[in-house]
N, C-alpha and C positions, 0 to 999 in steps of 0.2 A: 657094214657096222657090226659092233660086237655089244652084246648085252650081257651085264654082269648078273649072276643069279645069287639068290641068299642063301646062306649056309643051310645045311641040312641038320635039322634037329636030331635027327638020328645018329648023328656022329657022336664019337667019344668025348671030344672036347666040349661040346655043348653041353652034354649031360653033366659034366664036372662042375661046371659054373652055376648050373641050376641047382643043385643039392646044397652047395655053399650059401647061396642066397636064401634059400628056404631055412636053414639053420640060424642065420643071423636073424631073421624076421622073427623066428620063434623065441630067440633067447631075449631079445627086446621086449616082446611081448610078454615074457615072464617077469621080467625086471618091472615093467610097467604095472603088472597085475600085484606083485609084491608091494610096490610103492603105494599103489592106490589102497591096499588094504591097510597097511601102516599109517598113512596119512589120514585115512579115515578114522582110526582109532584115536590118534593124536587129537584131531578135531574134536571128537566126541567128548574126549577128556577135558580138552579146554572150555567146551561149552558147559559142561557140568559145573565150572567154577566162576562163570560169569557173574560179576557182582559181588564175588566174594573173594576171601583172602586164600590164597594158594596154598595148598599143603605145605608143611615145613617151615612156615613163617613164624616167628616168634618176637614179641617185644618184651625184653627183660626175661622173667621165667613164664611168661603168659603166652600159651600157644593159641594162635588165631587161626589155624588151619580151617578151612571151610566156613569162616563166620562172615555174616553180612557186616556191613558197615556199623549198622545199629547194633549187633550182637558184639562186636569187637569193641565199640565205644563203651558199651555196658560193662564187658569184661575188663577193659583197662581201668574205667571209673571206680570199679570196686576194688581192684588190686592197687591202684596208685592214689587212692582216697587220701593218705597220709601226707601227701605233697600238699595239700590246702589245709592241713592242720599246723598252725604254728603262730609265733608272735614275734614281733620287731620291738625290741626294747631300746628306746632313745634316751641316752644320757644327756639331760638338760642342765643348765646352770642352777635351776631351782628344784631338782629332783628328776625321776625317771618318768616317762610317757611311754605308752605301749600302742603299737598299731597291729591288729590281728591279720594274719594271712588272709581270711576271707573279706577284709576291708580293701585289700588291693587286688582281689580276684585271683590270687596266687593258687596253683593247682596243677593236676596233669594237663598236658597240652593235647586233649583227646582228638581234636581236628587233626592236627600235625601227625600223630602217632598213626591214626586210621588211614589217613591219606597215604603214608609211607608203607603200612602193611599192604594195602590195597594195590600199591604199586611194585611190591616186590616180585619179581620174576616177570615182570611185563614191561616190555619196551616200546609198545605202540605199533609195532610192525607184524603182520599176521604170521608169516613163517618163523620169524624170531620167537615169537610168543609161543608157538607150537613147540618149539624145539625147548624153550626155558621153563615151561612149566615142568616137565619132568624131572628136570635138573634142580629145580627148587624143592620139588618132593623129595628127590633122592639125597641131596645134600644139606638142605635147610637153610634158612637165612634167618639170622639173629639182628634184630634192629634194637637200638638204644631207645630207652623211654625219654620223653620230652616233658618239660615242665615250662609254664607261661604265668604272667601276670599282666593286669591291666595298668599300663603306664600312667594313664590319665587318672586313675583312681589312688595310685601311689602319689602322684603330684599333689592331688587335692587333699590327701592325708597329710603330707608334709606341710601344705600350708596351713592347715587347721593347727598342727603342732607349732608351727612358727608364730602363729597369731597370739599363741599363750606365753611365748618366750619373747617375741619383740617387744620393745617399750622405747618410747620417744625419751631424749634426754631431758633432764629437769633443770630449768634455767634457775641459777641463785637470783634471789631478790632483795633489794633494799629500798624500804620506804620511810619517809619522814612521818614521824608520829605527833600527835597534839601536844605532847609534853616536851618537846624541843629535842627528842632523840630519833635514832634511825633504828627500826626494826630490820630484821634479816631472816631470809631462809636460805638452807643450803642447796646446792646443786647435786645432782645425781647423773651418772652415765647413763646412756641409752644403748641398746644393742639390736642387732638385726641378724636374723638367721641367713646363712648362705644356703638358700634351699636347694639350689642346683647341685651344690657340691654334696649336700646331704642325700639328695635322690641318686646321685651316682654311686655312693658309698653303699647304700641299700640295694641298688639294682645289682652290683657286683656280687652280692651275696645272695639274693632271692633268686637270681637267674640260674644258680647252680642247682643241679638235680639232687646233689648230696647235701644241700643246706641244712643245717640242724633245725629241729622245732623252734629254737629259740636263738635268734641273733640279736646283735646290739651294735649300736653306731652312736659316736659322740656328735653332739650337735656343733657343728662349725657356725660360728657368729663372729661379727666384728663389733666393737665397742665404739659407740658415738659420743663423743665428748660434748658436752654442752657449750654453747657460746660463752655464757656468763657462768663462770665457776664461782664456788664459795670463796676462793682466796681473792678473787675480783671484788666482791661485795665487801669482804673484810678490809681490803686496802681502801676502798671508797669510803667505807664507814668511818676508818680511821683518820681518812684526810678531811672528810667533812666535819668530823668531831674538832679537829684542829683549827679548821678555818672559821667554825662558828663560836670560838671563845670571844668574849667581850675584847673590843678593841679600842684602845685610848688613844688619843690624840691631845697633845699638850702644847701650849704656847705661854711661856711666863707662868703665872699663878693660875691660868685657866686651864681647864681640861673638858674634853667632850669624848663621851663614851657611846661607841656604836655597839649596841647590845648584840647578845647572841641570837635573839630573838629576830632582830632587824637583819643580821647578817644571814640566818637561816632563810628569811625571805628573798635574798638575792640569789640564792644557790639552787640550782636544778641538777639532777644526776642524769648525764646522758650516756649511752651505752654505743661504743664505736663497733664497726662490723667484726672486728677482731674480738670482741668480748671485754674490751677494757672499758670500765665506768670511771667517768671524768666528771668531778664536781664543776660545773661551768657556773661562772658569775655573771650576773646581769649587771653590766656595768652603769647602763643608765640608771638603774635603781638606786646607785650611790649618790646621785646628783641631789636629790632633795635633801638628803642629811648634811650634805656640803653646804647647801644653801642656808642651814640653819646655822652652821658653823659660820658662814660669812656674816650672817646677821649679827653675830655678836663682836666680829672682829673688825668688819669694814667700817671705815671712817672716811668721810668726804674730806677733801683738802680744803682748807679755808683761804679764800683769796685774801690779799692784803686790801684794805679797804681805804677809801678817801672820804674827806669831809670838805666844806666850803669854809674858807676862812676869808670872809668879806666876798670878794668876787674870785679869790683864787682857790684852785683845788690843791689840797695838801694831803699827805699821806696820813692815815688814821691808825687803825689796828694792823698789827702785824700778820702776815700770812702763817699758816699752819700745814705742815705736810699731813696728808692722809694715807690710808693704807687700804689694800684690798686683797681679799683671799682670791688666790688664782683658782677657780672652781674646777676648770678642767685638768689642771696640774695636780690639785689636791685629790680629785676623784681618781686620778691615774695613780697617785701614791697609795691609795687605800686599795685599789685594785691589784696593784703589784704586791702589796703586803699579803692579800688574801692568797695568790698565786704562790708566794713565798711559804706560806703556812702549808698549802697544798703539797708542796714539794718536800716538806719537813725541815726547812731550811731556819736557823735561829732568828727570834723575835728582835727588831729593831725599834727603837723609840720612834713615834711618829709626831709630825707637828705639821698643821695646815701649811701650805705654800703661800706666803705673803709676800707682796711687793708694796713699795713706797707709791704713793700718789703725789706727785708734784702739783702745787696750786698752779692755776693758769697765770695768777698775778702774785709774784712773790715780793716780799718787802722791799728787796733791792731794786727790783723792776719798779715798783710803786714810787720809790724815790725818785727814779730818773724820770718816769712818765709824768708824774703829777704836775710839774710845771708846765707841760705842753698841753695840758688838757683844757679844752674850752667846751663851752655849751654848744652841741651841734643840732639840737632839735628840742622843741617842747610842744605841748598840747594841752589845751585847757576845755572842761566840759563843765557846765552849769547844770544845777538840778533843783529842784524845789525842796526844801526841808520840811518833809511831812512824814505821815504814818507808812507811806509806801516804800520807805528807804530807812525805818527806824529813826527818821529825822536826822539823816545823813551819815548815822553811824555805819551803815552798811558799805558805804563809799568810802568814808574816811578811815575806817579801821584797816582794811587791806592796802591803801595807800600808805598809811604809816608802817605797815609790815614790809612793804616793797622798798621803802625809802631807804637808801644808803646801800642796795644790792649793787654788787659789782659783777658784771657779766664778762669774764674772761675771754680772751681771743679763741674762736671756736667753740665756745660754750653756748648752750641754749637756754633762754629765759623761757619757763614754763609756769604760766600763771598759778595753777593748782599745786605745783611742786614748791613754789615760793611762798604762796598765802598759806598754805597748810589747811586744817579743819577749820571749818566754819561752824561756830557754836557761841552759846550765850556768855561762855567763861571768857571769850576774847572780846566782848563787848558787841556782838552782833545782836540783832533783834529781828523780829518778823517784818517781812516787807513784801512788796509787790512781786508777782511772778506770772508769766503768761503760762498758763494750764489749759489744755485743750483748746488752745486758740482764743482764750479770753483771759483778761486781767483779772487777777485775784489780789486784792490790796494787802491781805495778810496771808498770802499763799505759802511762804517759805522762809526759814531763816536765813538772813543774808540777802533777802529780795532788794534788787537795785544795785547789787554789786557789779552789773553789767556797765554801769558808768564808769567805774574803775578801770575794767578791762578794756574798753573801747579807747578811752582817754591814751592809756599806754600804747595800744596798738597804733594809734595815729602819729604819736610821738616817734616810735620806733620806725614806723612806715616812712615818715618824712626824713629820717637820718640815714635811709638808704640801706637799713639791714635786710638779711634774707628772711621774709616772713614765712612763719609755718602755719599752724592750726589757726583757722578764723571761719565764723559761721554768723550770718546776719541773724537779726531778730525776726520772729514770726510776723510781725508787721513793723512798719517803718515809725521810729521815734523820732520826731523832728529836732530833737536837741543833739543829734548825732550827724555827721557829715553823710549824705545820701550814698548809699552802696559802701560805706567804710566803717561800720559799726562792727563790734565783735562781741557776740554775746558769750557768756559761759555759764555752765551749770553743771551740777551733779544729781541726779534723779534718784528718787527713792528706790527705783527699781535697778540702779547701778550705772544707768547711761551717764556718759561723762562728755562735756565740750570743754575744751581748754582754748586758750589763746597762747601762742608761742611765736619766738622769733629767735634767729641765731646771729650772735656776733660774728661774721665773716670778715673781719678786718683783724690786723695784728695789735691792735690796741684794747685796753679794757675800756668797758663803759660803766660809768657810774650813773645810776638811777636815782633822782631826788624826786620824791613825791611831796606834794605842798597841799595842805587843806585850808581853805578859806571860806569865808562868808561874808555876805554883804547884800543889803538891801532886800533881805528876806529870802536870798538864795544861798545855796552852797555850791562851792566850786573845787573841783580838783584838777591838779595840774601836774604833769610829769615833765621833767627836765633831764636831758640826757647830755652827760659830759663825757667826752673823749679827745683823743688826739685827731684833728682834722684831716681827713683822707681825701679831701677835695672831691666828695661825692655830692652830685645834685639830683634831687628827685622831682620828676614831672608828673603831675597828676591830671589825667583828662577830666574834661566836663563829663558830667554822667549821661550815659545814653539811656533814655528811659522808653519803654515800650509797654504795650499791653495793660494801658492804665486803666483800672476798673474801679469806677466811682463808688463812693461808700454812701450809704444812706443812713438816715438817722430813724429812731424808733422810740415809742413810749410804751411802757408797760405799767400797769395799775397793780398795786399790792394791798390787799387787806390787812397785812400784818405790820403796816406803818400807818401812823395817825394820818387822818384826813388833812390835806392841805400841804403834807411833805412832798418836796419835789428834789430828787437829786440824781447825779448822773453816775452810772454804773460803768459806761463805756463810751469813749470818744470815737466817732466815726473817722475810719482811716482809709484812704485809698489804697487800694492794692497795685502793684506795678512790678516790671522787671527791670533791673537796673545793672548796667555795665560800667565798669571803671578801670582804665588802664594805668598802670604805674610804671614808669620808666625810670631806672636808675643808670646814672652816668658817672664814670670815675674818670677825672681829667679830661672829660669831654667824650670819652669813649662808652657806648652803652653796654653795661655788664649783666643787665637783667631787666626783663619787660614782663609785666603779670597783669592779667586782666582778672578782675573780681566780679563775679556774677552774683547777684542778689535778687532772691524772689520773695516779694513782699506780698503777704495776703491782705484781702480785704476785710476791714473790720465795720460792722454795723453798729452804729451808736446806739446807747440805749438810756434813756431817761426813765426813771421810775417815779411813779406818783403814789402817793399813800391815799387809801380810801378807808381805812380802819376807823375804829371808835376812838374815844378819848382815852382810853387806857393803853392804846397801842404805842410802840416807840416812835420818837420824832426823828430819829436817825436810823442809818442803816446798820444793823449789828456787825 
């Protein structure tokens, strides 16, 4: 086995390699030593300017070398103080307005400039910062000044300016005055500032570093037109003036004037969404004036009349056409004329719209029908001739007025429309009336007239005509058919009860009223004449229920002489009564009607005098 031996250090090759190694190590050690000495110097230099601006840094002409942030800010504030001194002139429609730079916080942007100065030559990496600091000092760094303002303050200042310029549009107005004219006020445009645009315009100037101490800006604004302009009310005023001139309607020699005051009461001025003002006519308000015209023009047609010649019906007076104002058509005519005036159209002559009214029974028809007419029904009622009916006058007078009345086909007989006003001039007197449930012997003009209405009701009922208004008396009067009486009245308060029936045949009806007396009694009879229609009438027996027996009573009166005895009220039983009327024509039922009557109970009263010898001997 052979063992390898290490080289001998004493050999020449080994000695050469050892000297080279020692030289390399010594060289590196020298470089490291020099670097260590230079790095220490740079580090010390950097530490000297910690928190300060590096040497060589300027903003504008201000050298900030070695200054702290506070010192730099102070220096910059002093140098660039003029950036906060200035004014903004705003050219508005009503004159100039100003906003001072201090109001919007304009001035040097100290925070930004100090931050940029402190950052100059520094990169945030230790080695780079050590190397850059000497470079900054050697070559210098020039930074630009910075300006700033408070955007919120500028917006607020512009809003304040806009508030003085903005205005709402003024609407024109038109108002009716008490003297029949219209007063007006003019419109005015409104305006509104475009604040965003004005802010942009000012921003573009104040943000510049070289902005002058005085800058200006025109106010951008939009005009706002009113909805209702002066021209609108002027047009409405002119239209209303045309529409409210007196308007005249003529017919023959008669004329009717619709005054301007009346026409003004019909017109209101309404404003449409587009601002148009239109005079609007209340058409329904025209109708009362048309009714007044109709009262002057309308005439009822007059039927041909009949009379009895022996037992025959013959023609009497000739018929006469009537006329009627068409109220709706006349109101439409006036309304259209007002609208034509509104539109400025020429005036036209106006006349009420009138149509002829043919009588139900003409003269020619009467001549043909009269020979065919027969008595088809009658009814008679007796009554005592005494003070309770003005000794018969209150029954005979209306019967005489009704006598000869012709009810044409389709026409309705109404008691009060035919009889008319009840007064002393016609021959009526005071008579009995049922007031508050008791008979008053002299209670009303025309008292007792119900004998006339009840009689005609029964005659028409038995002829088979279509019965209308009917009401029973407060209590039953035994001279009348039970459940088939028909009271009529017109109270002082305006309440009205009539009796009516309709001629529902194709032939006229002649009513003959007959007044007679005999044996101390009065009689009223109605006979109806027409062409027979083969109608028959069945009247049921009365159904009587809820009978309430009346009692009698005695009252003593000191205002009547002793020994006097007289009756104030007769006892009358109360009851409920039903009667059914069946009408047939040629055997076929055409109508069935049941009448219900509620009769009240009346307590009889006998009055006995208890007074002295000077007291009256009869009831006053």
